[in-house]
C-alpha positions, 0 to 999 in steps of 0.5 A, a space after each residue: 657547316 657539317 655539324 649544321 647539315 647533320 642536325 638538319 638531317 637528324 631533325 628531318 629523320 626524327 619528324 619522319 619517325 614520329 609521323 610514321 609512329 603516329 600513323 602506325 598508332 592511328 591505324 592500330 587504333 582503327 583496326 582495334 576499333 573496328 574489331 570492337 564494333 564487329 565483335 559487339 555487333 556479333 555479341 548483340 546478335 541482332 537480325 536488323 535486316 528484318 526490321 529495315 525490310 519492315 520499314 521498307 515495306 511500310 514506305 512503300 505502302 505509303 502514298 506520297 504526302 498522305 502521312 505527312 500531317 502526323 509529323 506536324 501534330 502539336 503532340 508530336 511536335 512536342 514529343 520531338 522537343 525537349 519540353 517533357 524529359 521522359 514522355 512517352 506518346 501513344 499513337 492508337 487507332 482501330 484495326 486497319 484504321 486509314 486503310 484504303 484497298 481498291 481493287 480496280 484502282 491501279 494499286 493497292 495501298 494502306 495509305 494512312 494507317 497507324 504503322 504507315 504514320 510511324 514509318 513517316 515519323 521514323 524517316 522525318 526523325 532520321 532526316 532532321 539530324 541532332 537526334 539519336 533514333 531507334 525503332 522496332 516494328 513487331 511482327 505478328 506473333 500468335 504464340 509466346 515462342 518467339 522472344 520479341 521483347 529480347 529481339 527489341 532490346 538487342 535491336 535498339 542497342 544495335 542501332 545506337 551503337 551503329 550510330 556512335 561506333 565508339 560505343 562498342 569499346 565500352 560494350 566490349 570493355 564493360 559487358 563482353 570482357 567481363 562475361 555478361 550474357 546478351 540477355 534481357 537483363 543485360 540489355 535493360 542495363 546497357 541501353 540507358 547507358 548507350 543513351 547517355 552518349 546522346 543528348 537527345 534520343 527517340 525510340 519509336 515501337 510499332 505494332 505491340 498489339 501484334 504480340 500475344 498478351 503475355 508478351 504485350 505486358 512484358 514489352 510494356 513493362 520493359 519500356 517502362 523500366 527503360 524510361 525510368 532508368 534513363 539518367 538526368 542529363 539526356 532526353 529520351 522519349 519512346 512513341 508507341 504506335 498500336 490498336 486501341 486495346 484494353 491492355 495497352 490502354 491501362 498501361 498508357 492511360 497517363 501518357 499523352 496520346 493521339 487518337 487517330 479516330 479523332 483525326 478524321 479530317 487529316 485522314 479523309 484529306 489523305 485519302 482523298 488525295 490518293 483517290 483523286 490521283 487514282 480516279 483520274 487514271 480511271 477516268 481514262 479507261 471509262 471515257 468520262 464524257 460518256 458518264 452521268 454528270 457528277 458520277 465519278 465525284 460521287 464514287 470519289 466521296 463514297 470511296 473516302 467514306 468506305 476507307 474505314 479498315 475494310 476493302 473499300 467497294 466490292 472485291 469484284 468491283 472493276 472498271 467495267 463494272 462501274 461502266 455498266 452500272 452508269 447504264 444499268 441504274 445499278 447502285 
C-alpha cells in the first residue's frame, strides 16, 4: 500500500516537473523569438509609419465605393490570381486623372485618381486573406538626395517579416549574425528569400513617377531584379501605379497594363456618384424650386466632364455665384 502511494506521488511529481519544464522552455522560446523580432525590425530600420500615414491619407481621399471597379477589372483579377507566376501589372494615367476638386461642394476629394485606386487595391488584398501583401507609396522627390530605393526595399522586407514573425529568426541567423549590412544589395537578396515563406505574394508600388529620373530607373531595375529572383514554388507579383511617362512606359512595355484613360465609363460613373451626392446638399442651400428646370442636372453633367485632372469649376465658384447665375443669364 505504501509503495503504491509513493509510486503515485513520484509519478505526479514527475508530471508537474515535466509540465513546468515545458512551460519554461516555451517562455524562453517566446522571449527569444520576440527579441529576434525586435532586433530584426531595428536592423531593417524602416520608418513604416510614413507608409501607413500615406495609405490612410489616400483612403481619406476616396469617396465611398467610387474606386471599387478597379478590383473587378479583368486584368486586376488575373493579376491577383495565379495564372501567371511573375507578371508585373502597370496601371497608368495622365497626371491628376480622375480628380475632382469642387470648391463650392462640402468637401474636396480626389475620388478616383490612380493613387486612390492603389489604396483600394491594397485594402482589398489585405481583407481577402491567403496572400502576403506589401506596398510602397513614393513621396515627391525633386532631387536624388533621398534614397527611396533603399527605403522601399526595407519597407517591403519589414512588412513581410511582420506578417510572419518567425522569419525574424531566419533574418537574424542568416544576415545579422553574419554581419551583413542592411544595404540595397542585401535587401535584394533577402526579399526573394522571405517571399518563399509564402505561397502567394502581391506587392504594390505607387508613384514611381514622383521620383527624379535616375531614381525611377534604379527602382524599376530593382523591381525587375526582385521579380527575376523569385524561385519556383511561389507566386510573387508586382503592380505599379504611375503616370504614363516615356521612361516607365519603356520599362513596362512588355507587361500587361491598364490605361485609365480607356476606362472613361467607370471613371465617369464614379465621379457622377460623388457629384450627385454633393449636389443634393447644394440644392438645399439654393432652394431648388427657384431654379430653372434642368439647371442643376446640367451643372452635374458639366462637373463630370470637367474632372480631367484640373480643378472643376472656377476657384471663386460658390453656391451664391451659381444662384446669381440663374437669374443673370451668365454661363
